[in-house]
C-alpha positions, 0 to 999 in steps of 0.5 A: 500500500502507498504510505499516507502523506506522500504525493496525492494519490491521483498524481501519476508517477512516470517511469522512463527507461530505454526499452523492455530489454532483458536486463536487471534494470528493466526487470526491476523498474517494471516490478516497481511500476507494477507494485505502485499501480497495485496500490491504486496510484496511476502509473505511466511507463515511458520507453524509447521503443517497446522491443524486448522480452520483458514487455509482457511483464508490464501490468495492464494497470500501467499505462505505456507511452512509446516515444518511437525512437531508437536511443536516448539521444534522439528522445529529447524532443519527443520527451519535451513535448510529452512533458509540456503536454502532461506536466508530470509531477514525478519522473523516475528514470534509470541508466545513465544515457536515459537519465541524461535525456530525462534531465535535459528534457525537464530542463527544456520543458520547464514544467516543474517535473521532479526527476529522480535518476537512478544509477544501476552500476558504478559509473567510474567502472563503466567508463572504462568501456568507453573511448576517451572522447566518449568518457569526456563527453559523458562526464561533462553532461553528468556534471552539468545535469545530475545536480539538477535532479530532484534526487540521484539514487544508487542501488548500493552505497558504493554506487551512490558515493561514486556518482556523487563524487563524479557529479559533485553532488551534495549528500542531501541530493543522493540516496540509496534504494536497494533492488527488491527480492523476487516474490516468494510465489515465483520461487514456489511456482518454479519448484513445482514447474516441469524441468526442461533441461536434462541436467536439472534432473540428475545428481551431478553438481550443477551451477547456474549463471544469469547475465548478458555475455559481455565484458562486464560479466567476465565469464572468462573467470567463471569458465576458468574456475569451473575447469579447476573445480575438483568435482565435474561441475556443470554450468548453465548460462542464461543470457545472450550477448556479443561474446557467446562465440568467444566463450564457447571457444574458451570452453572448448579450449578448457575441455569443459564444453561438454559441461557448459551450456549457453541457453540464451535469454530465459524468461523462466530463469527461476526454474533453473535457479531452484534446481541449482546446487550453486549460483555463480557471479563473476562480474567486474562491476555490478550495482545490486545484482538482481540475479544474485538476490534472486538466487539468495531468495531461492536459498541457493548457495552463491559464489561471487566476485567482490565486484565494483559497486559493492552489491554482492558484498552488501547482500552476502558479505555479512553472512558468507564472507568466504563466498566473496572472492577477488575480481578475476581470481580464477583460483579463488573462485574455484576454491570457494565453489569446491567448499560449497559443493563439499557441503551440499550433502552435509547435515547442515545443508538445509539450515544453510539454505534457510540462512541464505533465503532469510537474507532476502527478507531485507529487500521486500518489494513493497518497502522499496516501492514506498522508498521511491514514493517517499523520495519523490516528496522530500 
């Protein structure tokens, strides 16, 4: 339920994202938009284009507005027109380029929209993927536009501190709102679903990884760790991306191609998660990893790199510090995997899974949706 004393209940909350691509940011903000709409508040979801596998997750209670452009840099004129016509009180955007388009549009439209921009990864780390000119241009715009936001939100303390330093923001301009754990009903439904892959039904140890096949995720470290494990661990990778062929070649070179399967994007990822013995995350940088909190909610033991952004450590570091390993350290990841697998049939295994699942209680969707509404009022 929407807490009393926030925005008038008939004020529309607007969200703005690039598309319905299968990333964690898109999935998270669709869930938040749906949750706010469940509370009876009108919600509009704005996208540059309506492509992507997550389109059907948006509730029918949420109004969809499609700008009809291919990318954020082309969206500004149409977003300005939309703002001038609808005069939104609150616009919540995510991902840096989309955030910049939202802030620039609000500055041009001059209708008093409170723009809340959300960073999902450590900005400084992601800059390493850009050429020097793009780095300078992007940072120039961030430093000039982010201070005009009503609030700049990170999904971990480290992400928030990083963007605050880059954009030279005062502490009162920033905030931290974590990603939400999945609904328990999704986990329960997955446990009762039919399995669709032969590896899900045998006794050989099985790992699952979820995420795009791109440099940020550093699957090379994960594959190297799987090759070093003492047990013949199998790995299912749910995700697509430009590095698939390269990673398949790497698996062959490591002689583990018969133990690694790249399944592409899977909507029913929970059906794989709940049957896994271990979840793996090898990213160089993450904010608050959706896939990791999903694994945690399912009670699945996880091993993760201590990726820039700090989300993995915030989720698991208190209870399971031995399962957080240095970035790009294949040997350390392999040793942590072996330790988890060695305990999987022990007397304490069920208790361990419950300890893992209890972490998810800290990240409930209703409280997190209310945090966004509260930030809109402050």
